[in-house]
C-alpha atoms as an extended CHARMM CRD file, in Angstrom:
* protein
*
       230  EXT
         1         1  GLU       CA            -37.5370000000       26.8130000000      -24.7710000000  PROA      1               0.0000000000
         2         2  ILE       CA            -37.9050000000       25.4020000000      -21.2660000000  PROA      2               0.0000000000
         3         3  GLY       CA            -41.0990000000       24.1360000000      -19.6850000000  PROA      3               0.0000000000
         4         4  THR       CA            -42.3090000000       27.5940000000      -18.6780000000  PROA      4               0.0000000000
         5         5  GLY       CA            -42.0420000000       28.8540000000      -22.2320000000  PROA      5               0.0000000000
         6         6  GLN       CA            -38.9590000000       30.9880000000      -21.4520000000  PROA      6               0.0000000000
         7         7  ALA       CA            -36.5070000000       31.1860000000      -24.3850000000  PROA      7               0.0000000000
         8         8  LEU       CA            -32.8090000000       30.6150000000      -23.7130000000  PROA      8               0.0000000000
         9         9  HSD       CA            -29.4820000000       30.9420000000      -25.5010000000  PROA      9               0.0000000000
        10        10  VAL       CA            -27.5050000000       27.6890000000      -25.1790000000  PROA      10              0.0000000000
        11        11  VAL       CA            -23.9780000000       26.7480000000      -26.2470000000  PROA      11              0.0000000000
        12        12  VAL       CA            -22.7340000000       23.1460000000      -26.0270000000  PROA      12              0.0000000000
        13        13  VAL       CA            -19.0070000000       22.3810000000      -26.3250000000  PROA      13              0.0000000000
        14        14  ALA       CA            -17.6550000000       18.8230000000      -26.3850000000  PROA      14              0.0000000000
        15        15  ILE       CA            -15.0090000000       17.8800000000      -23.8220000000  PROA      15              0.0000000000
        16        16  GLN       CA            -12.6660000000       15.5140000000      -25.5530000000  PROA      16              0.0000000000
        17        17  ARG       CA             -9.0660000000       14.4070000000      -25.6300000000  PROA      17              0.0000000000
        18        18  GLN       CA             -7.8540000000       13.1330000000      -28.9680000000  PROA      18              0.0000000000
        19        19  SER       CA            -10.5310000000       10.5980000000      -30.0010000000  PROA      19              0.0000000000
        20        20  SER       CA            -11.9830000000       10.1330000000      -26.4890000000  PROA      20              0.0000000000
        21        21  GLN       CA            -15.3430000000       11.7970000000      -25.7910000000  PROA      21              0.0000000000
        22        22  LEU       CA            -15.2710000000       12.7310000000      -22.0950000000  PROA      22              0.0000000000
        23        23  GLY       CA            -18.4230000000       14.8220000000      -21.7600000000  PROA      23              0.0000000000
        24        24  ARG       CA            -20.0140000000       18.1450000000      -22.6870000000  PROA      24              0.0000000000
        25        25  MET       CA            -19.8810000000       21.6430000000      -21.2450000000  PROA      25              0.0000000000
        26        26  ILE       CA            -23.1400000000       23.6230000000      -21.4880000000  PROA      26              0.0000000000
        27        27  ALA       CA            -23.6090000000       27.3800000000      -21.0440000000  PROA      27              0.0000000000
        28        28  ILE       CA            -27.0670000000       28.9360000000      -20.7490000000  PROA      28              0.0000000000
        29        29  ARG       CA            -28.3200000000       32.5470000000      -20.9100000000  PROA      29              0.0000000000
        30        30  ASN       CA            -31.7760000000       34.0490000000      -20.8490000000  PROA      30              0.0000000000
        31        31  ALA       CA            -33.0210000000       35.1000000000      -24.2580000000  PROA      31              0.0000000000
        32        32  GLY       CA            -33.1070000000       38.7070000000      -23.0380000000  PROA      32              0.0000000000
        33        33  ASP       CA            -29.3060000000       38.7210000000      -22.5210000000  PROA      33              0.0000000000
        34        34  ASN       CA            -26.7710000000       39.1050000000      -25.2820000000  PROA      34              0.0000000000
        35        35  GLU       CA            -26.2060000000       36.0880000000      -27.4680000000  PROA      35              0.0000000000
        36        36  PHE       CA            -23.0180000000       34.0980000000      -27.0200000000  PROA      36              0.0000000000
        37        37  GLY       CA            -20.2500000000       35.5240000000      -29.1520000000  PROA      37              0.0000000000
        38        38  THR       CA            -16.7790000000       34.5650000000      -30.2940000000  PROA      38              0.0000000000
        39        39  ILE       CA            -15.1650000000       35.5170000000      -26.9800000000  PROA      39              0.0000000000
        40        40  GLU       CA            -17.4490000000       33.2410000000      -24.9710000000  PROA      40              0.0000000000
        41        41  ALA       CA            -17.0760000000       30.4380000000      -27.4780000000  PROA      41              0.0000000000
        42        42  ASP       CA            -13.2650000000       30.6750000000      -27.4110000000  PROA      42              0.0000000000
        43        43  LEU       CA            -13.2750000000       30.7680000000      -23.6070000000  PROA      43              0.0000000000
        44        44  MET       CA            -15.4420000000       27.6630000000      -23.4240000000  PROA      44              0.0000000000
        45        45  LYS       CA            -13.2650000000       25.8830000000      -25.9750000000  PROA      45              0.0000000000
        46        46  SER       CA            -10.1100000000       26.6690000000      -23.9770000000  PROA      46              0.0000000000
        47        47  THR       CA            -11.7790000000       25.5490000000      -20.7600000000  PROA      47              0.0000000000
        48        48  SER       CA            -12.9670000000       22.3260000000      -22.3700000000  PROA      48              0.0000000000
        49        49  LEU       CA             -9.4020000000       21.5500000000      -23.4760000000  PROA      49              0.0000000000
        50        50  MET       CA             -8.1320000000       21.9800000000      -19.9020000000  PROA      50              0.0000000000
        51        51  LEU       CA            -10.9740000000       19.8710000000      -18.5560000000  PROA      51              0.0000000000
        52        52  GLY       CA            -10.1350000000       17.1780000000      -21.1010000000  PROA      52              0.0000000000
        53        53  VAL       CA             -6.5360000000       16.9930000000      -19.8920000000  PROA      53              0.0000000000
        54        54  HSD       CA             -7.6780000000       16.9280000000      -16.2640000000  PROA      54              0.0000000000
        55        55  LEU       CA            -10.2410000000       14.1720000000      -16.8340000000  PROA      55              0.0000000000
        56        56  ILE       CA             -7.7430000000       12.0120000000      -18.7330000000  PROA      56              0.0000000000
        57        57  ASN       CA             -5.1570000000       12.5010000000      -15.9920000000  PROA      57              0.0000000000
        58        58  GLN       CA             -7.7480000000       11.6280000000      -13.3580000000  PROA      58              0.0000000000
        59        59  ARG       CA             -8.7210000000        8.4450000000      -15.1930000000  PROA      59              0.0000000000
        60        60  GLN       CA             -5.0760000000        7.4600000000      -15.6490000000  PROA      60              0.0000000000
        61        61  TYR       CA             -4.3850000000        8.1270000000      -11.9580000000  PROA      61              0.0000000000
        62        62  LEU       CA             -7.2960000000        5.9090000000      -10.9060000000  PROA      62              0.0000000000
        63        63  GLU       CA             -6.1550000000        3.1900000000      -13.2940000000  PROA      63              0.0000000000
        64        64  LEU       CA             -2.6220000000        3.3840000000      -11.8640000000  PROA      64              0.0000000000
        65        65  GLN       CA             -3.9910000000        3.1810000000       -8.3220000000  PROA      65              0.0000000000
        66        66  GLN       CA             -6.0300000000        0.1100000000       -9.2450000000  PROA      66              0.0000000000
        67        67  MET       CA             -3.0250000000       -1.4670000000      -10.9530000000  PROA      67              0.0000000000
        68        68  PHE       CA             -0.8470000000       -0.7450000000       -7.9140000000  PROA      68              0.0000000000
        69        69  ALA       CA             -3.4030000000       -2.2960000000       -5.5510000000  PROA      69              0.0000000000
        70        70  GLY       CA             -3.5450000000       -5.3250000000       -7.8290000000  PROA      70              0.0000000000
        71        71  MET       CA              0.2460000000       -5.5900000000       -7.7490000000  PROA      71              0.0000000000
        72        72  ILE       CA              0.2620000000       -5.6220000000       -3.9340000000  PROA      72              0.0000000000
        73        73  HSD       CA             -2.4450000000       -8.2960000000       -3.8820000000  PROA      73              0.0000000000
        74        74  SER       CA             -0.5380000000      -10.4030000000       -6.4260000000  PROA      74              0.0000000000
        75        75  LEU       CA              2.7150000000      -10.1960000000       -4.4580000000  PROA      75              0.0000000000
        76        76  ALA       CA              0.9630000000      -11.1670000000       -1.2300000000  PROA      76              0.0000000000
        77        77  SER       CA             -0.8240000000      -14.0530000000       -2.9710000000  PROA      77              0.0000000000
        78        78  ALA       CA              2.4680000000      -15.2830000000       -4.4470000000  PROA      78              0.0000000000
        79        79  LEU       CA              4.0160000000      -15.3750000000       -0.9680000000  PROA      79              0.0000000000
        80        80  ASP       CA              0.9880000000      -17.1630000000        0.5110000000  PROA      80              0.0000000000
        81        81  ALA       CA              1.1830000000      -19.7710000000       -2.2400000000  PROA      81              0.0000000000
        82        82  LYS       CA              4.8860000000      -20.3440000000       -1.5460000000  PROA      82              0.0000000000
        83        83  ASP       CA              4.7570000000      -20.4090000000        2.2620000000  PROA      83              0.0000000000
        84        84  THR       CA              1.6320000000      -22.3600000000        3.1760000000  PROA      84              0.0000000000
        85        85  TYR       CA              2.5410000000      -22.6370000000        6.8690000000  PROA      85              0.0000000000
        86        86  THR       CA              2.3030000000      -18.8730000000        7.3320000000  PROA      86              0.0000000000
        87        87  ARG       CA             -0.6680000000      -18.2310000000        5.0270000000  PROA      87              0.0000000000
        88        88  GLY       CA             -2.5870000000      -15.2440000000        6.3620000000  PROA      88              0.0000000000
        89        89  HSD       CA              0.3710000000      -14.1130000000        8.4860000000  PROA      89              0.0000000000
        90        90  SER       CA              0.9980000000      -10.9610000000        6.4290000000  PROA      90              0.0000000000
        91        91  SER       CA             -2.6200000000       -9.7840000000        6.5770000000  PROA      91              0.0000000000
        92        92  ARG       CA             -2.7500000000      -10.3920000000       10.3420000000  PROA      92              0.0000000000
        93        93  VAL       CA              0.5020000000       -8.4740000000       10.8260000000  PROA      93              0.0000000000
        94        94  ALA       CA             -0.9160000000       -5.6330000000        8.7230000000  PROA      94              0.0000000000
        95        95  ASP       CA             -4.0870000000       -5.4890000000       10.8650000000  PROA      95              0.0000000000
        96        96  LEU       CA             -2.1250000000       -5.5520000000       14.1270000000  PROA      96              0.0000000000
        97        97  SER       CA              0.3140000000       -2.9250000000       12.8600000000  PROA      97              0.0000000000
        98        98  VAL       CA             -2.5430000000       -0.6280000000       11.8640000000  PROA      98              0.0000000000
        99        99  GLU       CA             -4.0730000000       -0.8460000000       15.3530000000  PROA      99              0.0000000000
       100       100  LEU       CA             -0.7100000000       -0.0540000000       16.9450000000  PROA      100             0.0000000000
       101       101  ALA       CA             -0.1430000000        2.8620000000       14.5590000000  PROA      101             0.0000000000
       102       102  LYS       CA             -3.5780000000        4.3320000000       15.3040000000  PROA      102             0.0000000000
       103       103  ARG       CA             -2.8940000000        4.1890000000       19.0490000000  PROA      103             0.0000000000
       104       104  LEU       CA              0.4060000000        5.9670000000       18.4410000000  PROA      104             0.0000000000
       105       105  GLY       CA             -1.4530000000        8.8130000000       16.7290000000  PROA      105             0.0000000000
       106       106  TYR       CA             -0.5990000000        8.0440000000       13.1000000000  PROA      106             0.0000000000
       107       107  ASP       CA             -2.7240000000        9.9560000000       10.5940000000  PROA      107             0.0000000000
       108       108  SER       CA             -4.6610000000        8.2290000000        7.7980000000  PROA      108             0.0000000000
       109       109  GLU       CA             -1.8300000000        8.5190000000        5.2620000000  PROA      109             0.0000000000
       110       110  ALA       CA              0.6910000000        7.0230000000        7.6950000000  PROA      110             0.0000000000
       111       111  VAL       CA             -1.7460000000        4.2410000000        8.6530000000  PROA      111             0.0000000000
       112       112  ALA       CA             -2.1300000000        3.3610000000        4.9600000000  PROA      112             0.0000000000
       113       113  ARG       CA              1.6630000000        3.1880000000        4.6980000000  PROA      113             0.0000000000
       114       114  ILE       CA              1.8460000000        0.8880000000        7.7200000000  PROA      114             0.0000000000
       115       115  ARG       CA             -0.8450000000       -1.3790000000        6.2690000000  PROA      115             0.0000000000
       116       116  MET       CA              1.0020000000       -1.7560000000        2.9710000000  PROA      116             0.0000000000
       117       117  GLY       CA              4.2870000000       -2.3640000000        4.8040000000  PROA      117             0.0000000000
       118       118  GLY       CA              2.6390000000       -4.9970000000        6.9780000000  PROA      118             0.0000000000
       119       119  ILE       CA              1.2370000000       -6.8270000000        3.9800000000  PROA      119             0.0000000000
       120       120  LEU       CA              4.5960000000       -6.8530000000        2.1700000000  PROA      120             0.0000000000
       121       121  HSD       CA              7.0620000000       -7.0590000000        5.0810000000  PROA      121             0.0000000000
       122       122  ASP       CA              7.9610000000      -10.6940000000        4.3190000000  PROA      122             0.0000000000
       123       123  ILE       CA              7.8760000000      -10.4590000000        0.5170000000  PROA      123             0.0000000000
       124       124  GLY       CA             11.5870000000      -11.3310000000        0.4040000000  PROA      124             0.0000000000
       125       125  LYS       CA             10.7110000000      -14.8870000000        1.4270000000  PROA      125             0.0000000000
       126       126  ILE       CA              9.7940000000      -15.3870000000       -2.2370000000  PROA      126             0.0000000000
       127       127  GLY       CA             13.5660000000      -15.6720000000       -2.7320000000  PROA      127             0.0000000000
       128       128  VAL       CA             14.0960000000      -18.2850000000        0.0090000000  PROA      128             0.0000000000
       129       129  ASP       CA             14.1720000000      -22.0120000000       -0.8140000000  PROA      129             0.0000000000
       130       130  ASP       CA             10.8130000000      -23.7570000000       -0.3660000000  PROA      130             0.0000000000
       131       131  SER       CA             12.4800000000      -26.5750000000        1.5580000000  PROA      131             0.0000000000
       132       132  VAL       CA             13.6290000000      -24.0910000000        4.2000000000  PROA      132             0.0000000000
       133       133  LEU       CA             10.3550000000      -22.1760000000        4.3970000000  PROA      133             0.0000000000
       134       134  ARG       CA              8.2660000000      -25.3390000000        4.6910000000  PROA      134             0.0000000000
       135       135  LYS       CA             10.5520000000      -27.2950000000        6.9870000000  PROA      135             0.0000000000
       136       136  PRO       CA              8.3490000000      -28.6970000000        9.7800000000  PROA      136             0.0000000000
       137       137  GLY       CA             11.1410000000      -28.7780000000       12.3910000000  PROA      137             0.0000000000
       138       138  ARG       CA             13.6970000000      -26.3380000000       13.7330000000  PROA      138             0.0000000000
       139       139  LEU       CA             16.1560000000      -24.7830000000       11.2990000000  PROA      139             0.0000000000
       140       140  THR       CA             19.8870000000      -25.4370000000       11.1750000000  PROA      140             0.0000000000
       141       141  GLU       CA             22.2700000000      -22.4710000000       11.3430000000  PROA      141             0.0000000000
       142       142  GLU       CA             22.7430000000      -22.6260000000        7.5690000000  PROA      142             0.0000000000
       143       143  GLU       CA             18.9840000000      -22.6700000000        6.9860000000  PROA      143             0.0000000000
       144       144  PHE       CA             18.4210000000      -19.8030000000        9.3980000000  PROA      144             0.0000000000
       145       145  ALA       CA             21.1150000000      -17.8460000000        7.5150000000  PROA      145             0.0000000000
       146       146  GLN       CA             18.9760000000      -18.2550000000        4.4090000000  PROA      146             0.0000000000
       147       147  ILE       CA             15.8900000000      -17.0030000000        6.2230000000  PROA      147             0.0000000000
       148       148  LYS       CA             17.8330000000      -13.9840000000        7.4740000000  PROA      148             0.0000000000
       149       149  LYS       CA             18.3600000000      -12.8710000000        3.8730000000  PROA      149             0.0000000000
       150       150  HSD       CA             14.6650000000      -12.2110000000        3.2760000000  PROA      150             0.0000000000
       151       151  PRO       CA             14.5910000000       -8.5480000000        4.4510000000  PROA      151             0.0000000000
       152       152  MET       CA             17.3030000000       -7.5880000000        1.9650000000  PROA      152             0.0000000000
       153       153  ILE       CA             15.7410000000       -9.7160000000       -0.7890000000  PROA      153             0.0000000000
       154       154  GLY       CA             12.4350000000       -7.9340000000       -0.2170000000  PROA      154             0.0000000000
       155       155  TYR       CA             14.1750000000       -4.5610000000       -0.1570000000  PROA      155             0.0000000000
       156       156  ASP       CA             15.8780000000       -5.3260000000       -3.4820000000  PROA      156             0.0000000000
       157       157  ILE       CA             12.5780000000       -6.5030000000       -5.0310000000  PROA      157             0.0000000000
       158       158  LEU       CA             10.7260000000       -3.3040000000       -4.1290000000  PROA      158             0.0000000000
       159       159  LYS       CA             13.3870000000       -0.5810000000       -4.1820000000  PROA      159             0.0000000000
       160       160  GLY       CA             13.0980000000        0.0940000000       -7.9180000000  PROA      160             0.0000000000
       161       161  ILE       CA              9.3870000000        0.9640000000       -7.7340000000  PROA      161             0.0000000000
       162       162  ARG       CA              8.7950000000        4.5420000000       -6.5820000000  PROA      162             0.0000000000
       163       163  GLN       CA              5.4280000000        3.8110000000       -4.9770000000  PROA      163             0.0000000000
       164       164  PHE       CA              7.0720000000        1.3260000000       -2.5990000000  PROA      164             0.0000000000
       165       165  THR       CA              9.7380000000        3.7620000000       -1.3570000000  PROA      165             0.0000000000
       166       166  PRO       CA              7.8110000000        4.7250000000        1.8360000000  PROA      166             0.0000000000
       167       167  ILE       CA              7.6570000000        1.0940000000        3.0380000000  PROA      167             0.0000000000
       168       168  LEU       CA             11.2820000000        0.1400000000        2.3390000000  PROA      168             0.0000000000
       169       169  PRO       CA             12.3450000000        0.7790000000        5.9870000000  PROA      169             0.0000000000
       170       170  ILE       CA              9.6630000000       -1.6940000000        7.1380000000  PROA      170             0.0000000000
       171       171  VAL       CA             10.6690000000       -4.3790000000        4.6540000000  PROA      171             0.0000000000
       172       172  ARG       CA             14.3830000000       -3.9880000000        5.4040000000  PROA      172             0.0000000000
       173       173  ASN       CA             14.3710000000       -3.4290000000        9.1520000000  PROA      173             0.0000000000
       174       174  HSD       CA             11.4500000000       -5.3480000000       10.6980000000  PROA      174             0.0000000000
       175       175  HSD       CA             13.8900000000       -7.9170000000       12.1580000000  PROA      175             0.0000000000
       176       176  GLU       CA             16.1670000000       -5.4470000000       13.9090000000  PROA      176             0.0000000000
       177       177  SER       CA             16.4320000000       -5.8010000000       17.6760000000  PROA      177             0.0000000000
       178       178  TRP       CA             16.5110000000       -3.0600000000       20.3000000000  PROA      178             0.0000000000
       179       179  ASP       CA             19.8760000000       -4.3600000000       21.6020000000  PROA      179             0.0000000000
       180       180  GLY       CA             21.4970000000       -4.3190000000       18.1530000000  PROA      180             0.0000000000
       181       181  HSD       CA             21.5320000000       -8.0880000000       17.6730000000  PROA      181             0.0000000000
       182       182  GLY       CA             18.9350000000       -8.0970000000       14.9030000000  PROA      182             0.0000000000
       183       183  TYR       CA             19.4470000000       -8.1600000000       11.1520000000  PROA      183             0.0000000000
       184       184  PRO       CA             20.3670000000       -7.1040000000        8.4970000000  PROA      184             0.0000000000
       185       185  ASP       CA             21.8100000000       -3.7510000000        9.6700000000  PROA      185             0.0000000000
       186       186  ARG       CA             22.2540000000       -4.4380000000       13.4140000000  PROA      186             0.0000000000
       187       187  LEU       CA             20.5140000000       -1.1590000000       14.2690000000  PROA      187             0.0000000000
       188       188  VAL       CA             20.2010000000       -0.2050000000       17.9450000000  PROA      188             0.0000000000
       189       189  GLY       CA             17.2310000000        1.3580000000       19.7560000000  PROA      189             0.0000000000
       190       190  GLU       CA             15.8410000000        4.4540000000       18.0730000000  PROA      190             0.0000000000
       191       191  GLN       CA             18.0820000000        3.8880000000       15.0460000000  PROA      191             0.0000000000
       192       192  ILE       CA             15.3850000000        1.4310000000       14.0170000000  PROA      192             0.0000000000
       193       193  PRO       CA             12.7460000000        3.2850000000       11.9300000000  PROA      193             0.0000000000
       194       194  ARG       CA              9.5290000000        3.6960000000       13.9070000000  PROA      194             0.0000000000
       195       195  ASP       CA              7.4350000000        2.0610000000       11.1700000000  PROA      195             0.0000000000
       196       196  ALA       CA              9.7240000000       -0.9830000000       11.3420000000  PROA      196             0.0000000000
       197       197  GLN       CA              9.4260000000       -1.0360000000       15.1540000000  PROA      197             0.0000000000
       198       198  ILE       CA              5.6360000000       -1.2000000000       14.8940000000  PROA      198             0.0000000000
       199       199  VAL       CA              5.6260000000       -3.9940000000       12.3290000000  PROA      199             0.0000000000
       200       200  ALA       CA              8.3010000000       -5.8880000000       14.2790000000  PROA      200             0.0000000000
       201       201  VAL       CA              6.0630000000       -5.9710000000       17.3600000000  PROA      201             0.0000000000
       202       202  ALA       CA              3.0370000000       -7.1020000000       15.3200000000  PROA      202             0.0000000000
       203       203  ASP       CA              5.1720000000       -9.6750000000       13.4680000000  PROA      203             0.0000000000
       204       204  SER       CA              6.5450000000      -11.1210000000       16.7170000000  PROA      204             0.0000000000
       205       205  PHE       CA              3.1030000000      -11.2420000000       18.3150000000  PROA      205             0.0000000000
       206       206  ASP       CA              1.5640000000      -13.1440000000       15.4160000000  PROA      206             0.0000000000
       207       207  ALA       CA              4.5310000000      -15.5150000000       15.1360000000  PROA      207             0.0000000000
       208       208  MET       CA              4.3670000000      -16.4080000000       18.8260000000  PROA      208             0.0000000000
       209       209  THR       CA              0.5830000000      -16.7980000000       19.0570000000  PROA      209             0.0000000000
       210       210  SER       CA              0.1650000000      -18.8250000000       15.8330000000  PROA      210             0.0000000000
       211       211  ASP       CA              0.3670000000      -22.6030000000       15.6260000000  PROA      211             0.0000000000
       212       212  ARG       CA              3.3280000000      -23.9750000000       13.6950000000  PROA      212             0.0000000000
       213       213  PRO       CA              3.9930000000      -27.5690000000       12.5740000000  PROA      213             0.0000000000
       214       214  TYR       CA              6.6040000000      -27.9720000000       15.3250000000  PROA      214             0.0000000000
       215       215  ARG       CA              4.8290000000      -26.1680000000       18.1990000000  PROA      215             0.0000000000
       216       216  ARG       CA              1.5330000000      -24.8070000000       19.4480000000  PROA      216             0.0000000000
       217       217  GLY       CA              0.9630000000      -21.0640000000       19.6260000000  PROA      217             0.0000000000
       218       218  MET       CA              1.8750000000      -19.4800000000       22.9580000000  PROA      218             0.0000000000
       219       219  SER       CA             -0.6940000000      -18.1320000000       25.3820000000  PROA      219             0.0000000000
       220       220  LEU       CA             -1.3210000000      -14.4070000000       25.4970000000  PROA      220             0.0000000000
       221       221  GLU       CA              0.0960000000      -14.2760000000       29.0330000000  PROA      221             0.0000000000
       222       222  LYS       CA              3.3390000000      -15.9260000000       27.8890000000  PROA      222             0.0000000000
       223       223  VAL       CA              3.6890000000      -13.5420000000       24.9380000000  PROA      223             0.0000000000
       224       224  VAL       CA              3.1510000000      -10.4870000000       27.1400000000  PROA      224             0.0000000000
       225       225  GLU       CA              5.8100000000      -11.7700000000       29.5360000000  PROA      225             0.0000000000
       226       226  ILE       CA              8.2840000000      -12.1940000000       26.6650000000  PROA      226             0.0000000000
       227       227  PHE       CA              7.5830000000       -8.6560000000       25.4760000000  PROA      227             0.0000000000
       228       228  LYS       CA              8.1340000000       -7.2660000000       28.9750000000  PROA      228             0.0000000000
       229       229  HSD       CA             11.5520000000       -8.8930000000       29.0870000000  PROA      229             0.0000000000
       230       230  GLY       CA             12.5440000000       -7.3710000000       25.7550000000  PROA      230             0.0000000000
């Protein structure tokens, strides 16, 4: 009986999946209505089985999402640990890319894609020699050739993981140039994926405005002038 003294019919069915107890489903009727019968009990049992599958799938999905986020963080941390001169570069590029994408009308899903691509755009530098990455002076042609491999190294690292498929154009093509003199695919103009264009602008901006061991960061006015001239 409830607090008012009204009698009720109640059926409680466990929601479970294998040995996991996920909750309970409760059905209530006034005492004046028919009692719960076999049909209602079977219906509730079937429903509880479906709910059990759904709840397990939901939990597994959330766990996968958390694991995926942890993987991104671990990759970014590994790159930061390897390339101390550019520590924080990837997160700044991600933030700048997101602001550009928002101003270009990207929806929330596309903005999330841009953020992930910005964070991982340089992940291929994990495969570049430390001596080249950390060199305090200008690079030789041979050393620069090593650096130029990082988009394809990053592409190869991520291409086998389905969740990274949407950001592969960013990782591979963020060093293409509008005139076709970029790398690795020497794409021209609008052949360059738009996501990669956005990250390329953010990447260039951060590279030019940041202090490096061999030079001070450029002024905003100087960077804007360089952008205007292509």
